[in-house]
C-alpha positions, 0 to 999 in steps of 0.5 A: 459541517462535521460533528466531532461527536460522531467523527473521530477528531484524532483521525480527522487531525491526522488527515488534516496533517497529511493533506498540508504535507502532501500539497506542500511537498507536491508543490515543491516537487512541481518545480522540475516537472513539465507544465504539461502535467498541469497544476499537481497541487490543485489536482491532489486537493481535488483528489483529497475532496473526491476521497473524502466524499468516498470516505463519507459514503463508505462510513455511511454504508458501514464495514459490516455491509461491505463485508457482506459483498466482499466476494463481489468486490473480489470478483470485480477486482479480478475482472478489472485486472484481467481486462488490463491486458486488452484495454490497459495503458502501457507506461514504462513497460507496465500495463497497470493502468486504464486511461479515462478521457477527461478523468485520468488513469486508474490502477485497479491493483490499488483497489484489489488490496481493499478486496483482499482485506475484505475477503480475508478478514471475512474468511478469518473470522469465520475460521476463528468462530469454529470450535474445531479450528485447530484440527489439521483438516480446518487449518489446511482448508483455511490456509488453502482458501487464503492462499488461492484467494491471494495467488489468483490476483498475484499472478495476474498482477505479476504479469502486468508486471507490477511486483510492488503490488504482488509483494503487498498482497502477500504481506496482507496474506501473512498478517492475516495468517499470523493473527488467525490463530493457526499453529506455529508449524505451518509457519515453519512449513511455509518458511521452508517452502518459501526459502527453498523456492527463493534459494533455487530461484537465485541459484539459477539467476546467479549461477545458471543464467542461461537456464534461468533465461530459457525457463523464465524469459528475458523480461523476468531476468531484467526485472530481477536485475533491476530490482537487485541493482538498488544495493549498488547505490547507483542510478541517477534517480537514487543518487540525486535523491540521496544527494539532495537529502544528504545536503539538507542538514538539520533544517533543510534547503528551505521550502520549494528549494529542492537542489536537484531534479530526480524523476518521480519526485511527486510520487515514489521519491516524495519523501526525498523532496520533503527531507531536502526542503525541511531537513533532518528535523522535518523528516523526524516530524513527518516520521512521528506523525506517521508513527503516531497514526499507525500507533492509534490504529493499533490501539483501535485494533486492540479494542476490537480483538477477536472481532471482524473489525480487528482483522480489517484494521490489522489488514489495513495497518499492514498495508500502510506499515509496508508502504511507509517502510518500503517507500522511505527505505527505497528512497534512502537506498536501504530497500529495492526501488519498487514503485510503492507510493508513500500513503496520503503523501504521494501524488496520485488519484488511484492510490489516494482514493484507495487509502480514503476507502480504507480510512472510511472503513476505520471511521465506520468502525469507530462510529459503531464502537461509539454507538455501542458505548452510547447504548451501554 
C-alpha cells in the first residue's frame, strides 16, 4: 500500500492516466497486428509493473547516490553501445537492440540518455559552484568536457544507426548548456559552427551528390533521403495515419475501431491510433494531460533552482518535451519520421523502463523536498 504522505499524489495520478491511456490504445492498435506478437496490452501492463519496481528502487536509492555513480553508469552505457556491433540484433537495417531469450529486446540508447543526464547534471553543478566560472578558461573547459561526453555515445549510436537517439543526446546537451550560466557568445559561436556545417552538408547532398556519396557513403545518403522525404507527405505509413486521424471528426471512430492499418501503430504512430479512436476532443484531452505533467515538472524544477535536482529535472523535461513534440509532430506529417516513441504511452519495454527510472529520480527529489519541509 502506497501512502500518499510520502509519495507525490500528483505524479501518481499522472502515472495512472498514462497507464490507462497506453493499455487502451495498444489494445486498439493490436487489431491489425500479427497474433505472433502475443498479447501486447498484457505485456505493457507487465512492463508497467516492472517499471514501477524500478521506480521504487530508484526512489529508495535517491538521486544523490545515483549521481555519485554517474560516471560508472556512463561507462557501462558506452560499453553496452559498443557491444551492439558484435552481439546486437539487426532490425530494419539498424543494430540497436540486444535480444535476450525469454525476455525480449533491450535498447541501450534508451538508458544512455539517463547516464548523460546524471553526468551532465553533476558536471554542470560543479561548474556553477566555481567562483571564477565566467572566465574564458573555465567556460571552455566546461563546454569541452560536456561536448566530449555527448560526442562519444553520439558517434557510436549514429553508426548503429539510430539518428533519433543522437538528436536526443544533443537536446540534453543544449538544455544543460543553456541553463549552465555560460556567456551568450558561446551560443553564437556554436550556432555559427552548426549552421555552417549543416549548410555544407546539404550543399553536397543537393548539389554535389557524387562527392557526398564518395565521402559519406551510400548508407548515409539514403538515410538523409528518407529523413527528408517526410515533407512530401508520401509514404504508406504516414498517408494511412493521416487519413485515419483526418476522418475521425470530433469524437472519433470509437474505441477499437481504427479504420486503416499502418505499421508501428503501437509504438511510433500510437498517437494516430488514439486520435482516430477518440477524435479531436480525445486528442485535446491527451495533449492537456501531457502539458499538465510537463508543467508540474517545471514547477518542481523551479523550486530547486541552482541545485542538483534542478539540472536533473530540466534534463528529464527536455527528453520528455522533445519526444512528445517529435512523436506527435511526425505523426501529423509536420516533422521527419525518426522512430521516436511517445513517453509512457507507446508500447515497448526498454523505453518504458527508462522513463520509469527517470520518474524514480523525480519521486526521489520530491521525497527529499518533503523531508526538508518536515524538518523545517
